[in-house]
TIGU-858433 format. One record per residue: residue number from 0; x, y, z of N, C-alpha, C in turn. Coordinates in steps of 0.001 Angstrom, whole numbers, padded with zeros to 6 digits, m for minus. Layout:
N
PT  num      n.x      n.y      n.z     ca.x     ca.y     ca.z      c.x      c.y      c.z
PT  NUM        X        Y        Z        X        Y        Z        X        Y        Z
...
END
This chain:
182
PT  num      n.x      n.y      n.z     ca.x     ca.y     ca.z      c.x      c.y      c.z
PT    0   250256   036631  m039730   250899   037925  m039640   250167   038882  m040574
PT    1   249934   040067  m040055   249242   041099  m040824   250232   041783  m041777
PT    2   249741   042312  m042861   250564   043004  m043857   251387   044104  m043179
PT    3   252655   044287  m043568   253494   045296  m042917   253051   046738  m043182
PT    4   252265   046979  m044216   251799   048347  m044505   250450   048594  m043833
PT    5   250404   048293  m042523   249201   048528  m041722   249616   049071  m040368
PT    6   248643   049668  m039671   248898   050104  m038302   247588   050068  m037516
PT    7   247717   049962  m036217   246581   049938  m035312   246222   051370  m034939
PT    8   244924   051702  m035033   244456   053047  m034688   243163   052958  m033882
PT    9   242854   054029  m033175   241556   054156  m032528   240558   054582  m033601
PT   10   239488   053792  m033776   238475   054116  m034784   237470   055100  m034196
PT   11   236819   054714  m033121   235912   055597  m032382   235557   054941  m031058
PT   12   234733   055615  m030250   234431   055111  m028910   233511   053897  m028924
PT   13   232792   053668  m030007   231897   052504  m030097   232652   051288  m030635
PT   14   233350   051470  m031733   234048   050357  m032390   235358   050018  m031692
PT   15   236027   051004  m031153   237321   050759  m030521   238442   050927  m031512
PT   16   239319   049939  m031585   240493   050022  m032463   240255   049259  m033766
PT   17   241068   049591  m034756   240995   048920  m036046   242342   048982  m036736
PT   18   242441   048301  m037860   243682   048204  m038629   243533   049020  m039912
PT   19   244428   049994  m040097   244398   050839  m041292   245560   050508  m042208
PT   20   245330   050672  m043492   246410   050551  m044476   247257   051816  m044412
PT   21   248575   051670  m044463   249470   052824  m044489   250017   053073  m045892
PT   22   249658   052193  m046825   250056   052329  m048226   248944   051708  m049072
PT   23   248985   051966  m050356   248013   051378  m051273   248214   049867  m051322
PT   24   247137   049115  m051122   247167   047647  m051214   246263   047243  m052367
PT   25   246838   046861  m053508   246005   046526  m054651   245220   045229  m054443
PT   26   244104   045139  m055131   243287   043925  m055136   244205   042734  m055417
PT   27   244047   041674  m054614   244896   040490  m054763   246084   040455  m053824
PT   28   246287   041514  m053034   247373   041545  m052059   247034   040631  m050886
PT   29   247987   039809  m050486   247815   039001  m049278   247909   039968  m048097
PT   30   246830   040056  m047310   246791   041021  m046205   247057   040380  m044853
PT   31   246907   039062  m044758   247155   038341  m043502   247441   036884  m043827
PT   32   248361   036293  m043076   248655   034864  m043185   248731   034294  m041773
PT   33   248016   033191  m041556   248155   032491  m040271   249576   031967  m040201
PT   34   250270   032300  m039112   251674   031883  m039011   251908   031120  m037712
PT   35   253148   030771  m037466   253500   029912  m036332   253215   030556  m034979
PT   36   253101   031868  m034922   252836   032531  m033646   251340   032627  m033319
PT   37   250476   032429  m034319   249039   032391  m034046   248727   031111  m033292
PT   38   247802   031186  m032362   247437   030022  m031552   246196   029373  m032141
PT   39   246263   028053  m032347   245148   027280  m032893   244555   026434  m031781
PT   40   243229   026518  m031619   242507   025740  m030619   241565   024765  m031329
PT   41   241669   023489  m031004   240704   022510  m031519   239424   022635  m030698
PT   42   238380   021952  m031118   237141   021967  m030342   237375   021388  m028951
PT   43   238216   020360  m028839   238545   019787  m027533   239267   020808  m026655
PT   44   240193   021571  m027239   240877   022638  m026495   239864   023659  m025988
PT   45   238931   024006  m026844   237905   024990  m026504   237053   024513  m025339
PT   46   236626   023264  m025400   235789   022699  m024338   236534   022620  m023006
PT   47   237847   022492  m023052   238646   022370  m021826   238897   023709  m021129
PT   48   238613   024812  m021797   238832   026121  m021182   237839   026370  m020060
PT   49   238252   027046  m019008   237310   027417  m017942   236204   028324  m018501
PT   50   235015   028208  m017955   233871   029000  m018411   234166   030497  m018344
PT   51   234991   030906  m017395   235303   032330  m017245   236056   032902  m018447
PT   52   236637   032054  m019289   237345   032508  m020487   236423   032681  m021691
PT   53   235211   032150  m021636   234374   032049  m022824   234131   033381  m023534
PT   54   233750   034426  m022808   233482   035704  m023458   234737   036266  m024127
PT   55   235871   036193  m023433   237127   036662  m024031   237504   035819  m025242
PT   56   237326   034521  m025114   237644   033607  m026210   236795   033932  m027441
PT   57   235492   034122  m027238   234592   034459  m028344   234976   035799  m028982
PT   58   235393   036745  m028161   235726   038080  m028670   237021   038085  m029478
PT   59   238029   037351  m029031   239359   037479  m029621   239753   036378  m030591
PT   60   238922   035377  m030789   239245   034321  m031754   238221   034309  m032881
PT   61   238580   033647  m033968   237604   033361  m035015   237708   031880  m035335
PT   62   236639   031344  m035880   236623   029930  m036232   236897   029793  m037725
PT   63   237814   028891  m038067   238138   028680  m039476   237222   027609  m040068
PT   64   237431   027272  m041314   236588   026297  m042002   236785   024867  m041561
PT   65   237731   024619  m040658   237997   023270  m040156   237638   023138  m038677
PT   66   236733   023999  m038200   236237   023977  m036809   237322   024216  m035770
PT   67   238376   024906  m036153   239398   025305  m035191   239212   026781  m034895
PT   68   239635   027192  m033719   239579   028593  m033343   240995   029154  m033427
PT   69   241119   030350  m033996   242411   030978  m034223   242497   032251  m033381
PT   70   243555   032359  m032609   243849   033555  m031828   245079   034203  m032455
PT   71   244886   035330  m033119   245996   036039  m033775   246875   036708  m032733
PT   72   248163   036631  m032932   249119   037203  m031989   249385   038679  m032248
PT   73   249102   039160  m033464   249473   040527  m033818   248229   041403  m033978
PT   74   248369   042559  m034606   247238   043480  m034720   246145   042968  m035650
PT   75   246368   041868  m036327   245321   041258  m037143   244074   040958  m036326
PT   76   244239   040742  m035033   243084   040443  m034172   242166   041648  m034011
PT   77   242610   042832  m034445   241795   044035  m034342   241044   044373  m035634
PT   78   241095   043505  m036620   240341   043778  m037847   238849   043717  m037534
PT   79   238150   044753  m037917   236729   044877  m037629   235867   044286  m038740
PT   80   234585   044141  m038414   233595   043598  m039345   233065   044673  m040286
PT   81   232745   044250  m041500   231937   045043  m042428   231129   044075  m043273
PT   82   229887   044421  m043544   229067   043602  m044447   229581   043710  m045880
PT   83   230418   044707  m046151   231070   044878  m047446   232581   044867  m047220
PT   84   233076   043751  m046673   234483   043620  m046295   235412   043806  m047486
PT   85   236601   044379  m047206   237590   044534  m048267   238670   043451  m048210
PT   86   238603   042561  m047203   239527   041437  m047082   238722   040171  m046833
PT   87   239249   039050  m047276   238565   037786  m047019   239469   036603  m047227
PT   88   239040   035481  m046655   239766   034234  m046813   240269   033634  m045528
PT   89   239860   034170  m044373   240364   033673  m043084   240250   032163  m042963
PT   90   239154   031613  m043488   238951   030169  m043380   239989   029376  m044168
PT   91   240728   030040  m045043   241774   029395  m045841   243150   029469  m045175
PT   92   243241   030241  m044097   244527   030417  m043422   245317   031599  m043947
PT   93   244698   032379  m044816   245282   033637  m045281   244153   034503  m045804
PT   94   244412   035804  m045886   243415   036732  m046407   244000   037516  m047563
PT   95   243091   037944  m048429   243457   038662  m049643   242596   039922  m049737
PT   96   243184   041005  m050253   242401   042215  m050528   241430   041900  m051656
PT   97   240145   042063  m051384   239099   041750  m052353   238891   042880  m053354
PT   98   239410   044033  m053020   239389   045204  m053895   240578   046062  m053502
PT   99   240864   047092  m054268   241936   048009  m053902   241615   048649  m052551
PT  100   242636   048764  m051703   242498   049400  m050399   243422   050619  m050379
PT  101   242843   051776  m050128   243579   053029  m050159   244313   053281  m048836
PT  102   245400   054055  m048855   246055   054441  m047596   245052   055142  m046672
PT  103   245062   054776  m045399   244137   055357  m044434   242809   054626  m044338
PT  104   242557   053678  m045217   241311   052907  m045182   241450   051737  m044211
PT  105   240381   051454  m043494   240387   050347  m042545   240266   049014  m043274
PT  106   241090   048043  m042877   240959   046676  m043374   239840   046002  m042593
PT  107   238928   045330  m043298   237766   044714  m042646   237530   043302  m043160
PT  108   236837   042531  m042318   236386   041176  m042639   234871   041141  m042536
PT  109   234260   040122  m043110   232843   039848  m042861   232815   038735  m041828
PT  110   232481   039075  m040588   232517   038098  m039505   231578   036925  m039758
PT  111   230550   037102  m040582   229643   035981  m040886   230367   034875  m041649
PT  112   231542   035157  m042195   232310   034122  m042897   233238   033373  m041957
PT  113   233162   033683  m040664   234077   033084  m039696   233376   032067  m038802
PT  114   232363   031410  m039347   231707   030276  m038689   231309   030591  m037252
PT  115   230470   031600  m037128   230024   032077  m035818   229182   031031  m035095
PT  116   229181   031144  m033788   228303   030321  m032951   227104   031179  m032548
PT  117   225995   030553  m032172   224782   031329  m031860   225004   032457  m030851
PT  118   225812   032244  m029847   225993   033268  m028812   226823   034460  m029294
PT  119   227401   034373  m030477   228247   035449  m030984   227485   036474  m031827
PT  120   226186   036351  m031939   225372   037288  m032720   225554   038714  m032202
PT  121   225559   039689  m033131   225671   041087  m032716   224966   042004  m033709
PT  122   224599   043184  m033224   224008   044209  m034074   225138   044873  m034853
PT  123   224963   044965  m036158   226013   045525  m037011   225914   047041  m037078
PT  124   227063   047691  m037004   227154   049147  m037092   228072   049565  m038241
PT  125   228257   048673  m039226   229269   048936  m040255   228917   050092  m041188
PT  126   227643   050369  m041393   227246   051477  m042243   227320   051212  m043732
PT  127   227663   049998  m044136   227724   049674  m045566   226324   049699  m046178
PT  128   226238   050035  m047442   224941   050040  m048131   224288   048661  m048071
PT  129   225111   047617  m048027   224613   046240  m047986   224515   045683  m046564
PT  130   224536   046555  m045557   224537   046109  m044158   223325   045223  m043872
PT  131   223584   044098  m043214   222532   043136  m042881   221858   043447  m041550
PT  132   222371   044398  m040790   221745   044801  m039536   222127   043939  m038354
PT  133   222031   042638  m038505   222408   041686  m037461   223330   040656  m038096
PT  134   224424   040373  m037425   225369   039366  m037899   225212   038167  m036979
PT  135   224959   037009  m037582   224652   035832  m036772   225105   034557  m037463
PT  136   225019   033478  m036724   225336   032155  m037259   224476   031843  m038480
PT  137   223246   032314  m038483   222340   032049  m039604   222872   032592  m040929
PT  138   223677   033630  m040877   224226   034243  m042089   225503   033561  m042571
PT  139   226025   032626  m041800   227322   032031  m042117   227350   031361  m043483
PT  140   226426   030464  m043774   226489   029712  m045031   226441   030639  m046235
PT  141   225488   031557  m046264   225409   032461  m047412   226614   033398  m047439
PT  142   227094   033830  m046262   228273   034684  m046208   229504   033990  m046756
PT  143   229684   032731  m046397   230822   031953  m046891   230711   031769  m048406
PT  144   229523   031468  m048899   229338   031282  m050346   229687   032545  m051122
PT  145   229202   033688  m050646   229502   034965  m051302   231000   035247  m051246
PT  146   231610   035014  m050088   233043   035266  m049942   233851   034356  m050860
PT  147   233463   033105  m050976   234203   032192  m051849   234128   032644  m053305
PT  148   232985   033174  m053733   232886   033724  m055093   233845   034897  m055269
PT  149   233895   035764  m054264   234797   036916  m054349   236256   036468  m054345
PT  150   236579   035461  m053547   237952   034956  m053488   238372   034308  m054802
PT  151   237463   033582  m055441   237782   032964  m056733   238271   034005  m057737
PT  152   237690   035190  m057672   238052   036225  m058643   239397   036884  m058341
PT  153   239873   036808  m057087   241143   037471  m056755   242330   036520  m056667
PT  154   242100   035238  m056454   243238   034310  m056335   244161   034339  m057555
PT  155   243629   034463  m058779   244552   034539  m059924   245472   035760  m059899
PT  156   245144   036774  m059102   245955   037989  m059043   247160   037869  m058119
PT  157   247215   036821  m057300   248282   036707  m056310   249680   036781  m056909
PT  158   249864   036249  m058098   251188   036274  m058717   251485   037589  m059426
PT  159   250470   038440  m059604   250658   039706  m060312   250878   040890  m059379
PT  160   250810   040648  m058067   250887   041724  m057082   252095   041483  m056174
PT  161   252771   042570  m055771   253862   042456  m054809   253302   041863  m053513
PT  162   253948   040818  m053000   253428   040085  m051838   254479   039988  m050733
PT  163   254548   040987  m049839   255518   040910  m048740   255296   039725  m047801
PT  164   254082   039185  m047762   253787   038058  m046861   253880   036699  m047558
PT  165   254241   036670  m048820   254258   035410  m049580   255141   034349  m048913
PT  166   256233   034769  m048304   257156   033820  m047671   256499   033043  m046538
PT  167   255415   033581  m045972   254708   032909  m044879   253618   031957  m045361
PT  168   253268   032031  m046632   252174   031221  m047163   252738   029951  m047780
PT  169   252586   028823  m047068   253104   027570  m047617   252415   027234  m048952
PT  170   253174   026783  m049938   252595   026469  m051243   251415   025493  m051147
PT  171   251496   024544  m050203   250401   023575  m050073   249119   024230  m049562
PT  172   249234   025283  m048745   248031   025989  m048272   247368   026733  m049423
PT  173   248173   027362  m050274   247632   028049  m051446   247007   027042  m052413
PT  174   247682   025921  m052634   247143   024879  m053526   245815   024348  m052997
PT  175   245733   024140  m051687   244478   023668  m051079   243377   024702  m051251
PT  176   243696   025972  m051089   242703   027038  m051278   242174   027019  m052705
PT  177   243063   026875  m053661   242644   026833  m055061   241766   025617  m055337
PT  178   242107   024466  m054743   241283   023249  m054911   239892   023457  m054323
PT  179   239832   024079  m053152   238543   024291  m052474   237660   025278  m053225
PT  180   238276   026258  m053866   237494   027335  m054491   237259   027159  m055977
PT  181   238143   026483  m056648   238034   026427  m058117   237499   025106  m058625
END
């Protein structure tokens, strides 16, 4: 579930829609939690899908750190890519604001941290100073490493920030995230 202080908006004719903050979200805010309404696909589930679903499946799901594909049920599925993402942690089953996010600012992920497959490569249009130009499977390992460093620095803030989504984050998932990162 996406943070309640967000809304879906039209970004532009190239990017399409995106998720904007409607209130200030301080660094360390849980911005998304995988919940019971999100659909999880194992690799076997993925292989069983008809070929005609593949492009849609690639577009609307992301792969987590356990080789499962996640289809978000809410507007979280519209979070766009940035090489300088302000949210991260999808592979942990929840995301955290990596820096302060201002009202009206788009919430973004670094898609290279979502265990891309070769066919999912795309030309990046994010405009960040650190833009890599092309986002591909080749960038996944370094992207994940960088994201994990950024996550290590924000996880201690989770208890210091108001967390409307905390009720959805099982304590064991948070404990596992801390074990994996620290």
